[in-house]
C-alpha positions as a Markdown table, in Angstrom:
| # | Residue | x | y | z |
|---|---|---|---|---|
| 1 | Met | -36.0 | 102.6 | 14.9 |
| 2 | Ser | -35.3 | 99.7 | 12.6 |
| 3 | Pro | -37.7 | 96.8 | 12.8 |
| 4 | Arg | -36.7 | 94.1 | 15.3 |
| 5 | Arg | -35.5 | 90.8 | 13.9 |
| 6 | Leu | -36.8 | 87.5 | 15.2 |
| 7 | Pro | -36.1 | 83.9 | 14.2 |
| 8 | Val | -38.7 | 81.4 | 13.0 |
| 9 | Glu | -38.6 | 77.8 | 11.8 |
| 10 | Ser | -40.3 | 78.6 | 8.5 |
| 11 | Leu | -42.0 | 81.4 | 6.5 |
| 12 | Pro | -45.3 | 81.1 | 4.5 |
| 13 | Glu | -44.5 | 81.2 | 0.8 |
| 14 | Gly | -47.1 | 83.9 | 0.0 |
| 15 | Gly | -46.9 | 85.7 | 3.3 |
| 16 | Gly | -49.5 | 85.4 | 6.1 |
| 17 | Arg | -49.8 | 84.7 | 9.8 |
| 18 | Val | -46.8 | 83.3 | 11.8 |
| 19 | Val | -46.9 | 82.1 | 15.4 |
| 20 | Leu | -43.6 | 82.6 | 17.1 |
| 21 | Ser | -41.8 | 79.9 | 19.0 |
| 22 | Arg | -41.6 | 80.1 | 22.8 |
| 23 | Asp | -38.0 | 81.5 | 22.6 |
| 24 | Ala | -38.8 | 84.1 | 20.0 |
| 25 | Ala | -42.0 | 85.1 | 21.8 |
| 26 | Arg | -39.9 | 85.5 | 25.0 |
| 27 | His | -37.5 | 87.7 | 23.2 |
| 28 | Ala | -40.3 | 89.8 | 21.7 |
| 29 | Lys | -41.5 | 90.4 | 25.3 |
| 30 | Val | -38.0 | 91.4 | 26.4 |
| 31 | Leu | -37.9 | 93.9 | 23.6 |
| 32 | Arg | -41.3 | 95.2 | 24.8 |
| 33 | Leu | -42.9 | 94.7 | 21.4 |
| 34 | Gly | -46.6 | 94.9 | 21.0 |
| 35 | Pro | -49.4 | 94.8 | 18.4 |
| 36 | Gly | -48.6 | 97.0 | 15.4 |
| 37 | Asp | -44.9 | 97.0 | 15.9 |
| 38 | Pro | -42.8 | 96.3 | 12.8 |
| 39 | Ile | -40.7 | 93.2 | 12.7 |
| 40 | Val | -38.5 | 91.2 | 10.4 |
| 41 | Leu | -38.7 | 87.4 | 10.6 |
| 42 | Phe | -35.8 | 85.2 | 9.3 |
| 43 | Asp | -35.8 | 81.4 | 8.8 |
| 44 | Gly | -32.1 | 80.6 | 9.2 |
| 45 | Arg | -31.9 | 79.4 | 5.7 |
| 46 | Gly | -31.3 | 82.8 | 4.0 |
| 47 | Arg | -34.9 | 84.1 | 3.7 |
| 48 | Arg | -36.6 | 87.0 | 5.5 |
| 49 | Ala | -40.1 | 88.5 | 5.6 |
| 50 | Ser | -41.2 | 91.9 | 6.9 |
| 51 | Gly | -44.4 | 92.6 | 8.7 |
| 52 | Arg | -46.0 | 93.5 | 12.0 |
| 53 | Ile | -47.0 | 91.9 | 15.3 |
| 54 | Glu | -50.7 | 91.1 | 15.1 |
| 55 | Ser | -51.4 | 90.0 | 18.6 |
| 56 | Leu | -49.7 | 89.1 | 21.9 |
| 57 | Val | -51.9 | 87.2 | 24.2 |
| 58 | Glu | -50.7 | 85.1 | 27.2 |
| 59 | Gly | -47.3 | 84.7 | 25.8 |
| 60 | Thr | -48.4 | 83.7 | 22.3 |
| 61 | Val | -47.1 | 86.1 | 19.7 |
| 62 | Val | -48.8 | 86.1 | 16.2 |
| 63 | Cys | -47.3 | 88.1 | 13.4 |
| 64 | Gln | -48.5 | 89.0 | 9.9 |
| 65 | Val | -45.8 | 89.1 | 7.3 |
| 66 | Gly | -45.5 | 89.6 | 3.5 |
| 67 | Pro | -43.9 | 87.1 | 1.1 |
| 68 | Pro | -40.4 | 86.1 | 2.0 |
| 69 | Thr | -37.4 | 87.3 | 0.1 |
| 70 | Ala | -33.9 | 85.9 | -0.2 |
| 71 | Glu | -31.0 | 88.2 | -0.1 |
| 72 | Ala | -28.5 | 87.7 | -2.9 |
| 73 | Ala | -25.1 | 86.5 | -1.8 |
| 74 | Glu | -22.4 | 89.2 | -2.0 |
| 75 | Ala | -20.3 | 88.7 | -5.1 |
| 76 | Gly | -16.8 | 87.3 | -4.3 |
| 77 | Thr | -17.9 | 86.1 | -0.8 |
| 78 | Pro | -16.2 | 82.7 | -0.1 |
| 79 | Arg | -17.9 | 79.9 | 1.8 |
| 80 | Leu | -15.9 | 79.3 | 5.0 |
| 81 | His | -16.1 | 76.2 | 7.1 |
| 82 | Leu | -14.6 | 76.0 | 10.6 |
| 83 | Val | -13.4 | 72.6 | 11.8 |
| 84 | Gln | -13.0 | 73.2 | 15.5 |
| 85 | Ala | -11.6 | 70.8 | 18.1 |
| 86 | Leu | -13.6 | 71.0 | 21.3 |
| 87 | Pro | -12.1 | 73.5 | 23.8 |
| 88 | Lys | -12.6 | 73.4 | 27.5 |
| 89 | Gly | -15.3 | 75.3 | 29.5 |
| 90 | Ser | -17.5 | 77.9 | 27.8 |
| 91 | Lys | -15.0 | 78.9 | 25.1 |
| 92 | Leu | -17.0 | 77.1 | 22.5 |
| 93 | Asp | -20.0 | 79.4 | 23.1 |
| 94 | Asp | -18.0 | 82.4 | 22.1 |
| 95 | Ile | -16.4 | 80.6 | 19.2 |
| 96 | Val | -19.8 | 79.7 | 17.7 |
| 97 | Arg | -21.0 | 83.2 | 18.2 |
| 98 | Ile | -18.0 | 84.8 | 16.6 |
| 99 | Ala | -17.9 | 82.4 | 13.7 |
| 100 | Thr | -21.6 | 83.1 | 13.0 |
| 101 | Glu | -21.0 | 86.8 | 13.1 |
| 102 | Leu | -18.1 | 86.4 | 10.6 |
| 103 | Gly | -20.3 | 84.6 | 8.2 |
| 104 | Val | -19.1 | 81.0 | 8.2 |
| 105 | Ala | -21.2 | 78.5 | 6.3 |
| 106 | Gly | -20.5 | 75.5 | 8.6 |
| 107 | Ile | -19.1 | 74.8 | 12.1 |
| 108 | His | -17.8 | 71.2 | 12.4 |
| 109 | Leu | -17.0 | 70.2 | 16.0 |
| 110 | Val | -14.4 | 67.5 | 16.3 |
| 111 | Ser | -12.4 | 65.5 | 18.8 |
| 112 | Ser | -8.6 | 65.2 | 18.5 |
| 113 | Arg | -5.7 | 63.8 | 20.5 |
| 114 | Asn | -5.3 | 66.8 | 22.8 |
| 115 | Val | -9.0 | 67.3 | 23.4 |
| 116 | Val | -9.9 | 66.8 | 27.1 |
| 117 | Val | -13.7 | 67.3 | 26.7 |
| 118 | Arg | -15.5 | 64.0 | 26.2 |
| 119 | Leu | -19.2 | 64.1 | 25.4 |
| 120 | Asp | -21.5 | 61.1 | 25.3 |
| 121 | Asp | -24.4 | 61.1 | 22.8 |
| 122 | Glu | -26.9 | 62.6 | 25.2 |
| 123 | Arg | -24.6 | 65.4 | 26.4 |
| 124 | Gly | -23.5 | 66.0 | 22.9 |
| 125 | Asp | -27.1 | 66.5 | 21.7 |
| 126 | Arg | -27.8 | 68.9 | 24.6 |
| 127 | Arg | -24.6 | 70.9 | 23.8 |
| 128 | Arg | -25.4 | 71.0 | 20.1 |
| 129 | Glu | -28.9 | 72.3 | 20.9 |
| 130 | Arg | -27.4 | 75.1 | 23.1 |
| 131 | Leu | -24.9 | 76.0 | 20.5 |
| 132 | Leu | -27.5 | 76.2 | 17.8 |
| 133 | Arg | -29.5 | 78.6 | 19.9 |
| 134 | Ile | -26.3 | 80.7 | 20.3 |
| 135 | Ala | -25.8 | 80.7 | 16.5 |
| 136 | Val | -29.5 | 81.7 | 15.9 |
| 137 | Glu | -29.2 | 84.6 | 18.3 |
| 138 | Ala | -25.8 | 85.7 | 16.8 |
| 139 | Ala | -27.5 | 85.6 | 13.3 |
| 140 | Arg | -30.3 | 87.8 | 14.6 |
| 141 | Gln | -28.0 | 90.3 | 16.1 |
| 142 | Cys | -25.7 | 90.6 | 13.1 |
| 143 | Glu | -28.6 | 90.7 | 10.7 |
| 144 | Arg | -27.7 | 87.5 | 9.0 |
| 145 | Asp | -30.7 | 85.6 | 7.5 |
| 146 | Asp | -29.0 | 82.2 | 7.5 |
| 147 | Val | -27.5 | 80.1 | 10.3 |
| 148 | Pro | -24.3 | 78.0 | 9.9 |
| 149 | Asp | -24.6 | 74.3 | 9.6 |
| 150 | Leu | -23.5 | 72.8 | 13.0 |
| 151 | Thr | -22.2 | 69.2 | 12.9 |
| 152 | Gly | -20.5 | 66.8 | 15.4 |
| 153 | Pro | -18.9 | 66.3 | 17.8 |
| 154 | Glu | -17.2 | 63.6 | 15.7 |
| 155 | Pro | -13.6 | 62.4 | 15.1 |
| 156 | Leu | -11.4 | 64.9 | 13.4 |
| 157 | Phe | -10.7 | 62.8 | 10.3 |
| 158 | Asp | -14.4 | 62.0 | 9.7 |
| 159 | Ala | -15.1 | 65.7 | 9.4 |
| 160 | Val | -12.2 | 66.8 | 7.3 |
| 161 | Arg | -12.9 | 64.1 | 4.7 |
| 162 | Arg | -16.1 | 66.0 | 3.8 |
| 163 | Ala | -14.1 | 69.0 | 2.5 |
| 164 | Pro | -14.3 | 69.1 | -1.3 |
| 165 | Ala | -11.1 | 68.4 | -3.2 |
| 166 | Glu | -11.3 | 71.8 | -4.9 |
| 167 | Ala | -11.7 | 73.7 | -1.6 |
| 168 | Leu | -8.8 | 75.6 | 0.0 |
| 169 | Arg | -7.9 | 73.4 | 3.0 |
| 170 | Leu | -5.9 | 74.8 | 5.9 |
| 171 | Val | -4.8 | 73.8 | 9.3 |
| 172 | Ala | -3.7 | 76.5 | 11.8 |
| 173 | Cys | -0.3 | 75.5 | 13.2 |
| 174 | Gly | 0.9 | 78.3 | 15.4 |
| 175 | Arg | 4.6 | 79.1 | 14.6 |
| 176 | Ser | 5.3 | 75.8 | 12.8 |
| 177 | Gly | 3.2 | 76.5 | 9.7 |
| 178 | Arg | 4.1 | 78.6 | 6.6 |
| 179 | Pro | 2.6 | 82.0 | 5.8 |
| 180 | Leu | -0.8 | 81.9 | 4.1 |
| 181 | Gly | 0.3 | 83.8 | 1.0 |
| 182 | Asp | -2.1 | 84.5 | -1.9 |
| 183 | Val | -5.0 | 82.2 | -2.2 |
| 184 | Val | -7.9 | 81.9 | -4.6 |
| 185 | Ser | -10.9 | 79.7 | -3.9 |
| 186 | Glu | -14.7 | 79.8 | -3.6 |
| 187 | Glu | -14.7 | 77.6 | -0.5 |
| 188 | Ala | -12.3 | 77.2 | 2.4 |
| 189 | Trp | -12.1 | 74.7 | 5.3 |
| 190 | Val | -10.0 | 75.7 | 8.3 |
| 191 | Val | -9.0 | 73.4 | 11.1 |
| 192 | Val | -8.3 | 74.9 | 14.5 |
| 193 | Gly | -7.1 | 72.7 | 17.3 |
| 194 | Pro | -7.9 | 72.7 | 21.0 |
| 195 | Glu | -5.8 | 74.1 | 23.9 |
| 196 | Gly | -2.3 | 72.8 | 23.2 |
| 197 | Gly | -3.0 | 72.5 | 19.5 |
| 198 | Leu | -3.1 | 69.4 | 17.3 |
| 199 | Ala | -0.6 | 66.6 | 17.7 |
| 200 | Ala | 2.3 | 66.6 | 15.2 |
| 201 | Glu | 1.0 | 63.3 | 13.8 |
| 202 | Glu | -2.5 | 64.8 | 13.2 |
| 203 | Val | -1.0 | 67.8 | 11.3 |
| 204 | Glu | 1.1 | 65.4 | 9.2 |
| 205 | Ala | -2.0 | 63.3 | 8.4 |
| 206 | Leu | -4.0 | 66.4 | 7.5 |
| 207 | Val | -1.2 | 67.5 | 5.1 |
| 208 | Gly | -1.3 | 64.1 | 3.6 |
| 209 | Leu | -5.0 | 64.7 | 2.9 |
| 210 | Gly | -4.3 | 67.9 | 1.1 |
| 211 | Phe | -4.4 | 70.5 | 3.9 |
| 212 | Arg | -1.8 | 73.3 | 4.1 |
| 213 | Ala | -0.1 | 73.9 | 7.5 |
| 214 | Val | -0.4 | 77.6 | 8.0 |
| 215 | Ser | 0.9 | 80.1 | 10.6 |
| 216 | Phe | -1.1 | 83.2 | 11.4 |
| 217 | Gly | 1.5 | 85.2 | 13.4 |
| 218 | Ser | 4.6 | 84.9 | 15.5 |
| 219 | Thr | 2.8 | 84.7 | 18.9 |
| 220 | Val | 0.9 | 81.8 | 20.4 |
| 221 | Leu | -2.8 | 82.5 | 20.5 |
| 222 | Arg | -5.5 | 81.1 | 22.8 |
| 223 | Val | -8.0 | 79.1 | 20.8 |
| 224 | Glu | -10.8 | 81.7 | 21.4 |
| 225 | Thr | -8.5 | 84.3 | 20.0 |
| 226 | Ala | -7.2 | 82.2 | 17.1 |
| 227 | Val | -10.6 | 81.5 | 15.6 |
| 228 | Pro | -11.5 | 85.2 | 14.8 |
| 229 | Val | -8.0 | 85.9 | 13.6 |
| 230 | Val | -7.8 | 82.9 | 11.4 |
| 231 | Leu | -11.3 | 83.3 | 9.9 |
| 232 | Gly | -10.9 | 87.0 | 9.4 |
| 233 | Val | -7.5 | 86.7 | 7.6 |
| 234 | Val | -8.7 | 83.8 | 5.4 |
| 235 | Ala | -11.9 | 85.6 | 4.4 |
| 236 | Asp | -10.1 | 88.8 | 3.7 |
| 237 | Arg | -7.4 | 87.2 | 1.6 |
| 238 | Leu | -9.9 | 85.2 | -0.4 |
| 239 | Arg | -12.0 | 88.3 | -1.1 |
| 240 | Ser | -8.9 | 90.3 | -2.1 |
| 241 | Asn | -7.9 | 87.7 | -4.6 |
| 242 | Ala | -11.3 | 86.9 | -6.0 |
């Protein structure tokens, strides 16, 4: 059986003892891990370290690991950023999980005209903490050593202005956009609206900022369906033309 993967906040440079967080220790218990069992720890910033569980006493899990290593990025893999308008209900949980599994570098949560979810600062902080835990767990399961940057919620146009001028900038527009066509870029920022999509004025303003209004099919997709379709198509097209 392959060693179980567990997240940690940091890894000792030369290897050594690591005490797992409460969440990671709880997960180790769920997996029925014990002293001597092999594990892989990852820090969410692209590094991992192999080792074994040293002790498990009263809920405290101590591991002994070797020096951390960083996995080289796959040649031709573009950096993808998802700019996601807040959807209703629990859809955002699935979107963050799926985007993490698909390898996005950043998830930027935004408000737009048709967004009905309104978060104050305190609720926004709690929601972001929950989503970060979901991203960490998704990274663990898909054997990814880094975790996407998670920003917001913030106004749509505050987020999109951080997209580099040289990046491929796209806004998903249902049937009203043009086909993606051939694209070549090392980085892409993709805007996906909430239920009901972005307002026409918002799309027009995004186009004025250098975004391309793009259609990803002839049918109307739910937001939780649109995200994996859009990210998958963009990533595949970028790799094919790298």
